[in-house]
N, C-alpha and C positions, 0 to 999 in steps of 0.2 A: 370456548372463548371466542368472541367476535373479533375478526381481523380488522374490521372497520374501526371498532372502538380502540383497539390496540395501536393502530397507526396514528389515529387522531391524538390519542393520549401522548404518544412519543413526540409528535411534532410540537404540541403545545409545551411539553416539558423542555424540549430543546430550545425553543424560541425564548422562553422565560429564562433559561440558564444563560443564553447568549446576552440577553439584555441586563441580567443581574450579575452573575458571577464573572462572566467574560469582561464586562465593563469594570467590575471591581478589580480584576487582575490588571487591566490596562492602567487604571488610576494608581494602584498600589505600586506597580513596577516603574511607573513614570514615563509612559508613552508620550512622546513630544512631537507633535505635527510640524514644529518649526525646525527640527533638527535635520540636517542634511544626511540622506541615506547613502550607503556605500555605492548603490547603483548610479547615483548622480556624482558622487565624489570621485569614484574610481572608474568611471565608464570607459570600457575598452572596445565595445562593439562585438565582443565574442562571448564572454561570460557575464561581465558587469554591463547590464543594459536595462535602463528603467522601462518598466512595462506599465501599460494602462491597467488600472485596477481589475476590470473584468477579465482581461487577458491573463494576468498573473493568477487570478483566482482559478481560471480554467486550467492553467498549467499545474498549479499546486494540487488542485482537486483531482485532476486526471492522474497525476503521478502517484498520489498516496492511495488512490482507490484500488487500481488493479483488480484482481479477482478476490482479494482478501475479505472485504465485507460481505461477499456472497458465500465464499467457501467456509469461513470460520463459523458463523452462526448455524449453517446447515449441518456441518460436521459435529457441532456441539449439541444439536437439538435433542439427542437422546437423553440428555439430563432433564428435559422438560422446559416448557416455554417460560415459566416463572423465573428460575435462576438465570436463564439466558437473557431475558428481557431486563432484569434488574441490573445485571453486570453491564450490558450495553449502555443503559441509561447512566448508572452511577460511574462506571468506568469511563465512558465517553466524556461526561461533564467534568469530573474531578481528576481524571488521569490523562486520557488520550488528548483531549483538546488543550489541556494545560501544558502537556509536553510539547505539542506541535507549536503552540503560540509562544511558549517559553524558548524553544530552540531557535525559532525565527527571531525573537526579540534579542536574545543574547548574542546571536550571530551578527545582527546589524549593528550592535553596540561594539563589535570587534571587527569592523571594516569588512563584513561579509565573509569572515573566515569560517571554515568548516568546524565541526564540533571538536575535532582533535586539537586544533590550535587554540580554541577557546578553553579546553581542558588544561592545556599547558599553562596558559596565562593565569588560570584561577585555581588549579590544583597542583600541577607539577609535571615535569618533563617525562619521568618514567611512566606516569599514568597516561600521558598523551601517546607515547610510543605504543604501549600495550593496547590502548583503545583503537588507535589508527590501524594497526595490523589486524586486530580482531574485526573491526568494521569492514575493512577491505575484503577479508575472507568471507564475511557474511554477504557482502555485495556480489562476490563471485558466485555464491550459491544462488542468489536472486537472479543473476544473469543466466546461469545455466538452466535453472528451473523455468523462468519466464521465456527463455529462448525455445525450450522444448514445448511449452504450453502454446506459444504463438504458432510454432510450426505445426503442431497437432490441429490447431483450429483452421489451418489453411489446406490440409491434405485433401486432394481431389477424390471423387467417388471411385475412380478406378484403382486407387491405392489404399483402400480401407477407410476412406473418409466419407463425405457425403456431399450432395449438391449444395447444401447450406454452407459447408466449409468452403467450397469453391467460390460461392457468392461472397463470403467474407473476404477471401483472398483478393478477388477482383476489386471490391470496394476499397479495401485497405491500400492497394497499390494506387488506385486513382486518387485516393485521399492525400497522398504525399505531394504530388504537384499542385493540388488545390491549396494545401497549406502554405506552400512556398509562394504561390501567387497571392494569397491573402496577406502574408507578411510583407510582400513587396508593395502592394497598393496601400497598405496601412502605414508602414514605416518609411517608405521612400516616396510615395506619391501623396501621403497625408490625406488619404480618403477618410471621410467621416466614419467613425466606428460603427454607428448604427446602420448606415447604408452597407458598409462592408460586411457586417454581421448577417444582415438579411440575405445578401447575395451569397455569402459563404454557406449559410445553412441550406439555402435552396440548392446550391451545387452539391452540398453534402448529400442531400436527398437524392439528387441525380446519380451520384456515385453508388448509392445503395440500390437504386432502381436498375442501373446497368449491371451491378453485381448479381442481382436476382435473375436478370435476363441472360447474363453471359458468365456463368461460373467457370473458374479455371480448374484444370484437372492435372495437378502435378504432384510428385511424390514428396515425402517428408524430408529426405536428404537434400533436395533442392531448396526447400524452404528454410531448413536449418542454415545452409550456407548463405542464402539470401539475407536472413535475419542478422547474422553476425557481420556480414559486410555492411549492411545498412547501419547497424549501431556504431560501427567504427567511424563511418562518415558523419552520422547524425550527432555524435557526441563531441565532435570537434568543430562542427559548423556553428557560426554565430547564432546565438539563441533567437534573434529576431527573424532569421530566415526560416527556421523549421520548428524548433522547440516551442516557442511562444504561440505562433499561429496554429500549429497542429493540435497542441494541448487545449487551446481555447476552443477551437471548433469541435474537437472530440468530446469536450465537456458537455456539449449540447446533446450528444448521444446518451450520455448518462442522465442528463436532466430529462430527456425524452423517456428513457427506460424507467426512471423513478416515477415520472408523471403518469406514464402509461400504467404502471403497477397500481398507483393510487386510484386512478380512474377505473381500472379494471376491478379493484376491490369494491369501490363504491357502487359501480354498475351491477356487478354480480350480486352484491348484497341486496340491492333493490329487487332484482329479478328472482334470486334464489338465495336467501340468507344462509342456507345450509352449506352452500358451496364456498363460503368464506368464513366458516366457523371451523374450529379444530379443538380436539379434546386431548391434546398432548398433556399428560399428567404433570403435576408439579413434582419437584424433587422430594423424595420421601426417605432418603437415607444419606449416609456419607459416601456411598459408592453406587454406581450404576454400571452393570455389565463389567464389573471388575475395575472400573475407573473411579479414582477419587475425585470428588467435587473440587477440592483444592489439591493440587493446582491445575488439574486437567482442564476444567471448564475455562479458566481464565487465560490459559495458554492457547487453547484451541480457538476461542472466539477471536483472539488476536486483533486484527485490523478493525474489527467491528467495535472495539472499545479502546484499545491502545496498541500501537505498533512502534517499536524502536526505529524501524526503517523511516518512518515519517520525520523523525528528528534529523536524520541525515539529509533528507530532501529539503526540509525547512532551512537548515543551516548550510546547505550545499548549493542548490540552484536558486531557490526562492528568495533567499536573503540578498542575492546579488542582482535581483530584478525589482525589489520593492521600491516604489517611487516615493512613498511617504509613510512615516512611522504609523500614522493613524490607520493605515490599511492593514497593519499586522493583525489586528483583532479579527477582522473579517476573513482575511486569508488564512491565518493560522488557526484560530479558535473556531471560526464559522465553518470552514471546510470540513473539519473533523466531525462536527455535529451533523452536517449533511450526510457524511459517510455513515454515521450512526443510524440515521433514518433508513439508509439502504440496508444496513444490517438487520433492522427490525423487519423490513420488507422480506428479506431473505429468510428470517425466522418464520414469518407467516407462510412463505412459499412451501417450506418443508412441512409445516404444520397442517396445511390444507391437503397435502398428499399422503401423509403418514400419521396415524393416530399416536404413535409412540416415537416419532422423530427418526425412524429407521430408514436409512438409505436403501437397504436391502429390500424393504417392503415396496419402495417406489420402483426399484429395478424390476421386481417381480410383476408389479401392477402394469408397468409399461411394456413388459416382455422384451427387455433389452439385455444384451450380453454384458454390457458395461454401463455404469452410471457415473455421473459427475455432478457436483453442486451446480455447475452452469446449466446442465440439462434439466436438473430439478427446478431451478429458478425459472428458466425459459418455459418449461412445461406448465408450471403453476400459473404464471402470468398469462400465457396464451389460453389456458383453461378458463380464466376469468372472462376473457373476451369471447370465447366459445359459448359460455353461459349467457352472456349478454345477447348473443345472436349474430355475432360476426361470422362471415363465411370462412371457408377453409383457407382461401388465399390470404385473407387478412391475418388469420391465426398463424399461418406459416411465415408470413412477412414479419410478424411480431417476434417470432422465434429467431429469425435470421438477424434482425436488428439488435436483439439482445446479445446474440453471439458476437456480432460485429462490435458492439459496445465493449463487451468484456475483452475481446481480442485487442481493441484499440488501447484500452487501459493497461493491458499487460505489455503491449508494445511501448507505451509511454513510460511505464515503470522500468522497462528494460533499458531504453536508451538513457533515461534519467539516471538509472543505477550505474550504467557504464560511465557517464560523465562524472558522477560522484566518485566512482572508483578511480578515475583518472585524477581528480582533485586530490584524493587521499594518497595515491601513489606518488604524485608530485611533491606533496607536502612532506611525505616520509623521507624523501631523498634530497629535498631542497637544502642547499648549503653543505652537503656532505661530499667527500672525495669521490665516492662511488657515483653520486648523482652527477657531478661535473664530468668525470672521466667517461662514463657510459651514457651520459645524457638521459639518465633515468628521470630527471625532473622536467624533461621536454614533454609538452602536451601530446604530441603525436606518438612518441615512444611509449609514454605511460598509457595511452589509450589502447594501442595495439597489444601491449603486454596484458592489460586487464581483460580485453576482449578475447585474446587467445587462451588465457587460463580459463575463462568462463566457457569457451567453446570446448576445450579439452574435457572439462568437468561435465559438460552436457553430454558429450559422447561417451565418456567413461562410466556414466551411471550415477548422476547426482542423487538418484532416489535412495541410494544406500545410506546417505547421511541426511537426507531431507527431513526425516522425523525429528532431528535435532534443531531444525530451523526455527520452529515455534519458540522454544526456550531461548535460543541464541538471539533471535530477533527481539524478543521482549527484554533480554538482558541489556540491549543497547539503550533502552529507556532509562536504566539506572544511572549510568554516567551522564546522560542528558539532563536528568533531574539534578544530579550532583553539581554539574557545571553551572547550571542556572542558579542553584541555591548558593554556591560559593560566590558567584558574581554579585548576587543581590546582597549578600552579607558584606562584600567589599564596598559596595556603594551605599550601604546603610539602609537598605530597603527590607521590608518584611519578607521572609522566605519560609515561614512556618507552614504555609499551605503545601509545601513540597515534601515535608517529612514523612507523612503517611504514604504517599505514592512511592517514595524511595524505599521505605521498609517493606511495603507490600510487594512491590515488583521484585525486589531482591529475594525475598522469601519464596515467591512463586517460581522464579526462574531457577534458583538453586535447588529447591526441592523437586522440581520437575526433572532436572538433569540427574539428580541422585536416584530418583525413582526409575528413570530409564536405565541408568547404570545397573541398578539392582536387578531389573527385569532381564537385561542382557546377560548379566553375570549368571543368573539362574538358568537361562537358556543354554549358555555355553556348557555348564556343568551337567545339564540334563541331556547332553549329547547332540546338540544341534550340529548339522552337517553341511558341507559344501558352502554355497553362497550365504546361507543363513548364519553359519558359524563366522564367516569372514565379515559379514555385515555387523554382527554383534560385537566382535572384537574391535572393528574399525570405529564404531560409534563410541565404545568405552574409551578407546585411546584418545578420541577427540574430547570427550566429556571431562576428563581429568583436568586438562589445561583451562577449559572453559570455567570450571568451578574455581580453580586457583585464581584465574583472572578476575572473576567476580569478587572474590574475597579481597584481592589487592586493591581493586577499584573502590570498594566500600571502605576499606581501612584508610586509604589515602584521602578519600573525600571526607570521611568523618573527622580526620585530624584537622582539616581546614575548617570545616563547619563548626567544630567545637573548640577552635582556638588553640590547638596544640601544634599546628603547623602553618607556616606562611607559604603561599604559593610562590 
């Protein structure tokens, strides 16, 4: 299969989908450009703060991207490029982008409230409590995992890392004051956005250049501590100071990464078509390597097609910054489709390095002791430029910039996740006796508690329960769809386009959890020992309440949707 043909086909399909289905949803749901948004109505300079459209697009895109659209497709590639590509396209257009756009829309129609409070108003109090607790726990897992990922991407060469890692660390540190300065000149000095953007991107390139020349060499423990102190500060800082400008500027790294990948594919195809072709076989059965196509493929690709985490971002931070309802389509629906393009590029990356989508084969080919989707992605893209004729320095610089981009997006998702966790913790205890007495609804208290729990989970070994994250993350999409469907019913709008996503995601997540439970159960009785036994038991203990929660959410939501219960 030609990588060039595949990426062009994907881009054309997504553009058409945006102009047709995206606009259809906006018209059907009743997007109203004249309606005042929560960012303007409730502006407080901390969380509610109207953002210029490109700035908000940068924040939302950076926050939802993370490493997901790179990791998911690469890890699922052993199923073959055909089913992976089809799910990225179909899932992205009719599931993921609809969820992101819908969560943003329903939140701005509820004064920028997070998904939990929207659920209470449209489904019920019990459902809201269960969802909020569940979503907060999912966010703790995100914080723990991304904190570890970022720390690993910063580790110096003397401590088991590499010079590239040190370069990423230097550039990332320099990027923080650059973002603050950008926010100051745009929001307080009213500098023209175009001028500020050009200057900001140039200085971002300078940060990368300095990083390449002066890599830091520090251990992982230092970086873990630094990251968690950083997110505590960043998640309570007014959004215009750091979150908006940093995410906006970092989005240019992702645009560069994607643009470089497309240019590399085109250039390498012209020079040597074989270097951008791959023969990953199409799916030929219901299982591959003992893994069922359903639900494994759909859970594994995750952010490349749909991610429940996105709905938390859309209804958590993005909805509090949207300046005009008309921008919801571009920010919500459009950002997800761009992420789907990145997912297709990731699928191409593994396909050009491994005929059967095997990461082990790439590991052996590169002679590495360990392999990761990020390394696979960076290697494939840099190989394209090597084929074109770029020198070693340019190829190495490309790898470093890709690692920096992934690290920036993980850091963005990390502190956005902490801010979301703070919102949910505050909402959970707002108006309660415990909240008043212990100040649990205070933003600083809620932030510290959320970050500390994430820190403890990071050090305690989040990897023991990380295999459940895929299903847990996708499970968040179910109440997101239910809340939107219930609201649309309440205001008399068509919500039938949400029924299939609700049923499909519910079936996928519950069946994935049940299959994992079965696998763990069999391992326990087969005589698993030590850490393996503990991990299997721990996962099964967590799976049971997750499945019960899913069933309760579906029952409560169905009662509202089909007229048997009033919210």
